[in-house]
C-alpha positions as CSV (number, residue, x, y, z in Angstrom):
1,M,-139.4,275.3,73.3
2,F,-139.4,271.7,74.5
3,K,-140.2,270.5,71.0
4,K,-137.4,272.5,69.6
5,I,-134.9,271.1,72.2
6,S,-136.2,267.6,71.4
7,L,-135.5,268.2,67.7
8,V,-132.0,269.3,68.4
9,L,-131.3,266.4,70.7
10,L,-132.7,264.0,68.1
11,I,-130.4,265.4,65.4
12,V,-127.4,265.3,67.8
13,S,-128.3,261.7,68.8
14,M,-128.5,260.6,65.2
15,L,-125.1,262.1,64.5
16,I,-123.5,260.5,67.5
17,L,-124.9,257.1,66.7
18,S,-123.9,257.5,63.1
19,S,-120.3,258.0,64.1
20,C,-120.2,254.9,66.3
21,G,-119.1,251.6,64.8
22,G,-120.1,248.1,65.7
23,K,-123.7,248.7,66.8
24,G,-127.2,248.7,65.2
25,G,-126.1,248.8,61.6
26,Y,-123.9,251.9,61.9
27,A,-120.6,250.0,61.6
28,P,-118.7,250.5,58.3
29,N,-118.9,247.3,56.2
30,E,-117.7,246.1,52.8
31,D,-120.7,247.5,51.1
32,A,-119.9,251.0,52.5
33,E,-116.3,250.7,51.4
34,R,-117.3,249.7,47.8
35,K,-120.3,252.0,47.2
36,N,-120.3,255.5,45.7
37,F,-123.0,257.1,47.8
38,Y,-123.4,260.5,46.1
39,Q,-125.2,259.1,43.1
40,G,-128.8,258.7,42.1
41,T,-131.8,261.0,41.8
42,E,-134.0,260.1,44.7
43,G,-134.4,261.5,48.2
44,V,-137.2,260.0,50.2
45,R,-138.7,257.0,48.4
46,M,-142.4,256.3,49.2
47,L,-143.9,252.8,49.0
48,I,-147.5,251.9,49.8
49,Q,-147.5,248.6,51.6
50,P,-149.3,245.8,49.7
51,G,-152.8,245.3,51.1
52,A,-152.6,248.5,53.2
53,P,-154.9,249.9,51.8
54,P,-156.4,246.8,50.3
55,S,-157.8,247.1,46.7
56,R,-161.3,246.0,48.0
57,V,-163.0,246.8,51.3
58,Y,-166.4,245.5,52.4
59,Y,-168.9,247.6,54.4
60,Y,-171.4,246.1,56.8
61,S,-174.1,248.4,57.9
62,D,-175.1,246.2,60.9
63,L,-171.6,246.5,62.3
64,S,-170.0,249.3,64.2
65,E,-167.5,251.8,62.6
66,Q,-164.7,250.1,64.5
67,E,-165.5,246.8,62.9
68,N,-165.6,248.4,59.4
69,K,-161.9,249.4,59.6
70,F,-158.9,248.9,57.3
71,D,-155.3,249.9,57.4
72,I,-153.1,252.3,55.4
73,E,-149.4,251.9,55.8
74,I,-146.8,254.1,54.1
75,D,-143.2,253.0,53.8
76,L,-140.7,255.9,53.7
77,H,-137.1,255.2,52.9
78,N,-134.3,257.8,52.7
79,V,-132.3,256.5,49.8
80,G,-130.5,259.8,49.2
81,T,-127.6,261.4,51.0
82,S,-129.2,264.2,53.0
83,Y,-130.6,264.2,56.5
84,T,-134.3,264.9,56.1
85,R,-137.4,266.0,58.0
86,G,-140.9,266.2,56.6
87,G,-144.5,265.1,56.7
88,V,-146.7,262.5,54.9
89,Y,-150.4,263.1,54.1
90,V,-153.4,261.1,53.1
91,S,-156.1,262.8,51.1
92,G,-158.5,262.5,48.1
93,Y,-161.3,260.7,49.9
94,D,-164.9,261.8,50.9
95,P,-164.8,262.5,54.7
96,S,-168.5,261.6,54.9
97,L,-167.6,258.0,53.8
98,I,-164.2,257.4,55.3
99,Y,-162.5,258.5,58.5
100,V,-158.7,258.4,58.8
101,E,-157.2,258.7,62.2
102,G,-155.1,261.7,62.8
103,I,-156.8,263.7,60.0
104,N,-159.4,266.2,61.2
105,I,-161.4,267.6,58.3
106,E,-163.6,270.2,59.7
107,K,-166.8,271.6,58.2
108,T,-166.7,275.2,57.0
109,G,-168.4,278.0,58.9
110,D,-166.0,278.2,61.9
111,S,-164.7,281.6,63.1
112,W,-161.3,282.8,64.3
113,W,-162.6,283.0,67.9
114,Q,-163.1,279.3,68.1
115,D,-159.4,279.0,69.1
116,C,-159.8,281.7,71.9
117,R,-160.8,281.5,75.5
118,F,-162.2,284.3,77.6
119,G,-162.0,284.5,81.4
120,L,-162.9,286.8,84.3
121,N,-161.2,287.2,87.7
122,F,-163.3,288.5,90.6
123,L,-161.0,290.4,93.0
124,A,-161.9,292.0,96.3
125,S,-162.3,295.5,94.8
126,A,-162.2,295.0,91.0
127,I,-162.9,292.6,88.2
128,G,-160.1,291.5,85.9
129,G,-160.0,289.2,82.9
130,G,-158.4,288.4,79.7
131,I,-158.5,286.6,76.4
132,N,-156.1,283.9,75.2
133,C,-155.9,282.6,71.6
134,N,-153.8,279.8,70.2
135,F,-153.2,279.2,66.5
136,G,-151.0,276.1,66.0
137,E,-147.6,276.9,67.6
138,S,-148.3,280.7,67.8
139,G,-150.7,282.6,70.0
140,G,-151.3,285.6,72.2
141,A,-152.9,286.7,75.4
142,V,-154.1,290.0,76.8
143,G,-154.9,290.3,80.5
144,W,-156.4,293.1,82.6
145,D,-155.9,293.1,86.4
146,G,-158.8,295.4,87.1
147,R,-156.6,298.1,88.7
148,G,-155.4,299.8,85.6
149,A,-152.6,297.5,84.4
150,W,-152.6,295.1,81.6
151,N,-150.2,292.5,80.1
152,T,-149.7,291.4,76.6
153,N,-147.9,288.2,75.5
154,I,-147.3,287.0,72.0
155,N,-145.8,283.5,71.3
156,N,-143.9,282.7,68.1
157,L,-144.4,286.1,66.5
158,F,-143.0,285.1,63.1
159,Q,-145.4,282.2,62.8
160,M,-148.3,284.4,63.7
161,I,-147.7,286.8,60.9
162,G,-147.1,284.0,58.4
163,L,-143.3,283.8,58.3
164,S,-142.3,280.2,58.5
165,G,-138.9,278.7,59.1
166,L,-137.6,281.4,61.3
167,P,-136.4,281.1,64.9
168,E,-139.1,281.3,67.6
169,L,-139.6,284.9,68.8
170,D,-141.7,285.8,71.8
171,F,-142.8,289.2,72.9
172,S,-144.2,290.5,76.2
173,Y,-145.3,293.9,77.5
174,N,-146.4,295.2,80.9
175,S,-148.3,298.5,80.9
176,Q,-147.5,299.1,84.6
177,T,-143.8,299.1,84.0
178,G,-144.0,300.4,80.4
179,Q,-141.4,297.8,79.4
180,G,-141.5,295.3,76.6
181,S,-139.1,292.4,76.0
182,F,-138.3,289.9,73.2
183,N,-137.2,286.3,73.8
184,V,-135.5,284.5,70.9
185,D,-135.2,280.8,70.7
186,L,-131.4,280.4,70.3
187,W,-131.5,276.7,69.5
188,D,-132.1,277.3,65.8
189,L,-129.4,279.9,65.6
190,M,-126.9,277.7,67.4
191,M,-127.4,274.9,65.0
192,D,-126.8,277.0,61.9
193,G,-123.6,275.9,60.3
194,V,-122.4,273.7,63.1
195,F,-122.8,270.4,61.3
196,D,-121.6,271.4,57.8
197,R,-120.1,268.0,57.3
198,Y,-123.6,266.4,57.5
199,P,-125.6,267.5,54.4
200,G,-129.0,268.9,55.3
201,V,-128.5,269.3,59.1
202,S,-128.0,273.0,58.9
203,L,-131.2,273.2,56.8
204,L,-133.1,271.2,59.3
205,S,-132.1,273.6,62.1
206,L,-133.4,276.5,60.0
207,I,-136.9,274.9,59.6
208,G,-137.1,273.9,63.2
209,G,-140.2,276.1,63.6
210,L,-142.2,274.1,61.0
211,K,-144.9,271.7,62.3
212,F,-145.9,269.1,59.8
213,D,-148.9,267.9,61.8
214,R,-150.4,271.4,61.7
215,F,-152.3,270.5,58.5
216,N,-153.1,266.8,59.1
217,G,-149.6,265.3,58.4
218,E,-147.5,262.7,60.2
219,E,-143.9,263.9,60.7
220,F,-140.8,261.9,60.0
221,N,-137.0,262.3,60.4
222,L,-134.7,260.0,58.5
223,I,-130.9,259.4,58.4
224,P,-129.4,259.4,54.8
225,D,-127.7,256.6,52.9
226,D,-124.0,257.3,53.6
227,H,-120.8,255.8,54.8
228,N,-122.1,255.8,58.4
229,Y,-125.6,254.3,57.7
230,P,-125.4,252.3,54.4
231,G,-128.8,251.8,52.9
232,G,-130.4,254.8,54.7
233,E,-133.1,254.8,57.4
234,S,-136.7,253.8,56.7
235,T,-139.9,253.9,58.7
236,I,-143.5,252.8,58.2
237,V,-146.2,255.4,59.0
238,P,-149.6,253.9,59.8
239,F,-153.0,255.7,59.1
240,P,-155.8,253.5,60.6
241,A,-159.0,254.1,58.7
242,R,-162.6,253.1,58.9
243,I,-165.8,253.4,56.9
244,Q,-168.3,255.9,58.3
245,N,-171.8,254.8,59.4
246,T,-173.1,257.6,57.3
247,W,-172.9,255.4,54.2
248,P,-175.8,256.6,52.0
249,Q,-178.7,254.2,51.3
250,G,-178.8,253.0,47.7
251,L,-175.0,253.2,47.2
252,D,-173.9,249.6,46.5
253,E,-170.2,250.4,45.9
254,A,-167.8,253.2,45.5
255,N,-164.3,253.7,44.1
256,V,-162.2,255.9,46.3
257,N,-158.9,257.4,45.0
258,L,-156.5,257.8,48.0
259,L,-153.7,260.3,47.4
260,F,-150.4,259.9,49.4
261,T,-148.2,263.0,49.5
262,T,-144.7,263.5,51.0
263,C,-143.3,266.9,51.7
264,Y,-139.8,267.1,53.1
265,A,-136.7,269.2,53.4
266,Y,-133.6,268.0,51.5
267,A,-130.1,269.1,50.6
268,T,-127.8,268.3,47.6
269,F,-124.0,268.1,48.3
270,A,-121.8,268.4,45.2
271,T,-118.0,268.8,44.9
272,P,-117.0,269.4,41.3
273,T,-113.2,269.7,40.8
274,V,-112.4,273.1,39.2
275,C,-109.2,274.7,37.9
276,I,-107.8,277.7,39.9
277,D,-105.6,279.7,37.5
278,P,-104.3,283.1,38.9
279,D,-102.4,283.7,35.6
280,P,-105.0,282.8,32.9
281,F,-103.1,284.5,30.1
282,S,-99.8,282.7,30.6
283,Q,-98.6,280.4,27.8
284,N,-96.6,278.3,30.3
285,R,-97.5,274.6,30.7
286,K,-100.2,274.3,33.4
287,A,-101.5,271.5,35.7
288,C,-105.0,272.3,34.5
289,L,-107.0,274.5,32.1
290,T,-110.1,276.4,32.9
291,S,-113.1,274.8,31.3
292,Q,-116.7,273.8,31.9
293,V,-117.0,270.9,34.4
294,E,-119.8,268.4,33.5
295,M,-121.1,266.3,36.3
296,T,-121.3,262.8,35.1
297,S,-124.0,261.7,37.6
298,S,-126.5,263.1,40.1
299,Q,-125.5,263.5,43.7
300,G,-127.9,261.2,45.6
301,A,-130.7,263.7,45.7
302,P,-133.7,264.8,43.5
303,V,-132.0,268.1,42.7
304,A,-128.6,268.0,41.0
305,V,-125.7,270.2,40.0
306,T,-125.4,269.3,36.4
307,S,-122.4,271.5,35.4
308,V,-120.1,274.4,36.5
309,R,-118.9,276.9,33.9
310,Q,-115.7,278.7,35.0
311,E,-114.0,281.9,33.9
312,S,-110.6,282.9,35.3
313,T,-109.3,286.5,35.8
314,P,-106.0,287.6,37.4
315,K,-107.8,288.2,40.7
316,S,-110.7,285.8,40.9
317,A,-112.5,282.8,39.5
318,I,-116.1,283.2,38.3
319,F,-118.3,280.1,38.6
320,T,-121.7,279.7,37.0
321,I,-123.5,276.7,38.7
322,Y,-126.2,275.0,36.8
323,V,-129.0,273.2,38.7
324,Q,-131.7,270.8,37.6
325,N,-134.7,269.0,39.1
326,V,-134.0,265.4,38.2
327,G,-136.3,263.6,40.6
328,G,-139.7,264.0,39.0
329,G,-141.3,265.7,42.0
330,T,-142.2,269.3,42.9
331,I,-139.7,271.7,44.4
332,I,-141.0,274.0,47.2
333,H,-139.2,276.8,49.1
334,P,-138.1,275.0,52.4
335,G,-139.7,277.7,54.5
336,D,-143.1,277.0,53.0
337,L,-143.1,273.2,53.4
338,E,-146.1,273.3,55.7
339,L,-148.2,274.8,52.9
340,C,-147.4,271.7,50.8
341,S,-150.2,269.9,52.8
342,P,-153.3,269.1,50.7
343,Y,-155.2,270.4,53.8
344,Y,-153.6,273.8,53.8
345,P,-156.6,276.2,53.5
346,G,-154.9,278.6,51.1
347,R,-153.1,278.1,47.8
348,L,-149.4,277.4,47.4
349,S,-148.4,280.4,45.3
350,A,-146.0,280.4,42.4
351,K,-143.5,282.3,44.5
352,S,-143.1,279.2,46.7
353,L,-142.5,276.8,43.8
354,D,-139.4,275.9,41.9
355,V,-137.1,277.7,44.5
356,V,-133.7,276.2,45.4
357,L,-131.5,278.0,48.0
358,L,-127.7,278.0,47.7
359,G,-127.1,277.1,51.3
360,S,-123.3,277.0,51.0
361,V,-120.6,277.5,48.4
362,R,-116.9,277.6,49.1
363,M,-113.5,276.4,47.9
364,S,-112.1,273.4,49.7
365,G,-110.0,274.5,52.7
366,S,-111.4,278.1,52.6
367,D,-113.8,280.0,54.8
368,Q,-114.3,282.7,52.2
369,R,-118.0,283.5,51.6
370,L,-118.3,283.7,47.9
371,K,-120.3,286.7,46.5
372,C,-123.1,285.4,44.4
373,S,-125.7,286.8,42.0
374,P,-128.6,286.9,42.8
375,D,-127.3,288.1,46.1
376,D,-130.0,286.4,48.1
377,R,-128.7,283.1,46.8
378,T,-132.1,282.1,45.5
379,I,-132.1,279.9,42.4
380,R,-135.5,280.0,40.6
381,L,-136.0,277.1,38.2
382,R,-137.6,277.5,34.8
383,E,-138.8,274.2,33.2
384,G,-136.8,272.4,35.9
385,R,-133.5,274.2,35.3
386,G,-131.8,277.2,36.9
387,Q,-128.4,278.8,37.6
388,I,-126.4,281.1,39.9
389,T,-123.1,282.8,39.5
390,C,-120.5,283.1,42.3
391,I,-117.0,284.8,42.5
392,Y,-114.1,283.4,44.4
393,N,-111.2,285.8,45.2
394,Y,-107.8,284.2,45.1
395,E,-106.3,283.8,48.6
396,Y,-102.8,282.7,47.7
397,G,-101.3,285.8,46.2
398,T,-97.8,284.5,45.9
399,T,-98.6,281.7,43.5
400,K,-99.2,282.0,39.7
401,S,-99.4,278.2,39.2
402,A,-102.8,276.7,38.2
403,Y,-104.1,273.9,40.3
404,K,-107.2,271.7,40.7
405,A,-109.4,272.1,43.8
406,P,-112.9,270.9,44.8
407,L,-115.7,273.5,44.8
408,I,-118.0,272.6,47.6
409,I,-121.7,273.3,46.9
410,E,-124.8,272.6,49.2
411,L,-128.3,273.3,47.8
412,W,-131.4,273.5,50.1
413,Y,-135.0,272.9,49.0
414,G,-138.3,271.3,49.9
415,Y,-139.5,268.4,47.8
416,S,-142.9,266.8,47.3
417,Q,-144.2,263.7,45.5
418,T,-147.7,262.1,45.3
419,Q,-148.9,258.6,44.6
420,M,-152.5,257.4,44.2
421,R,-154.2,254.1,45.1
422,T,-157.8,253.1,44.3
423,V,-159.9,251.3,46.9
424,K,-163.3,249.8,45.9
425,I,-165.7,249.8,48.8
426,K,-168.6,247.3,48.4
427,R,-171.6,247.3,50.6
428,V,-172.5,243.8,51.9
429,S,-175.4,244.4,54.3
């Protein structure tokens, strides 16, 4: 719970700071006034710092492991227009040759009970006990008081059964009273839709249960490139590394390919101007005509709304929204972002790939929830492209005049990109 509260406070703090002028680079400047922010095809840009890792590393067998160390530094820069949260991973190396701090690559053969603890309580007239198991952020405990009563507690039930990205739900049961109770973490629910003016923040609230260090990642949160923070926020994530003293005899040198992977949640915010025509068959002169709107540029994100095709009826407007992956990376269902880790023991299934969620779609100035097809608002991309159709029912029944209005669209998704660097390790002694 404390971690979730910290996440909410972090987001709120970022938003408060971003609304304050005159301090720490948040003040509007001439660049902010001139720049069109909602352009470009990148989200989080990853840069491997020069010399970290170096292209060549030397191994001395007569020195300690701490003296055979080298640095890995990953520069992450949010150059897009969405608030983001994600993880960065280092993989591709032989763990018997190299050790990277913060990455625990265990040998196989472990059992489920390695994460459980057993205990006994010796009472005056009985013996009680219990078992407590923890699996990441979820877990459970069963206790017996020795007098006929037992208690059951389950923490983060959704995570335990494999449902990521949902609010934390705890369950407890007491056999003596025969009563069970559920406890829901309301922080995620309270955040949903509160910060619609900040692209991506509602999405971050919904994935609050994800833990990117669960599978050997380092988590990051970055503010976007927008009018409040021109240039976007950046950070450098270090991964100190060293050569293991298990270097095999007879191996003079080795080329190690290091893979660097980012997995993060992102949102695309698009506002195409469409034509609302309640009298589509009229021959009178109109302020606009219904047509297909082509987006002339991307929206400062790796997934873009490329066009909107419109059809007008006397009661409603039908919009077909076309979406494309324009960033060169891999799209992942945002609820499955943890599984993006190269250390996830399972396989990221096809159901989790190329999935974009329609987080929000509405007409400017309207609170109407548009009916969309498919009704779960899931856009599945084929060869990088997908579409969804939504219907807007006219709200101004007294007017027959056509007019232009922005259609506000927010897309939610996870995104992943990978880079590789080769390090030559040469044995000296």
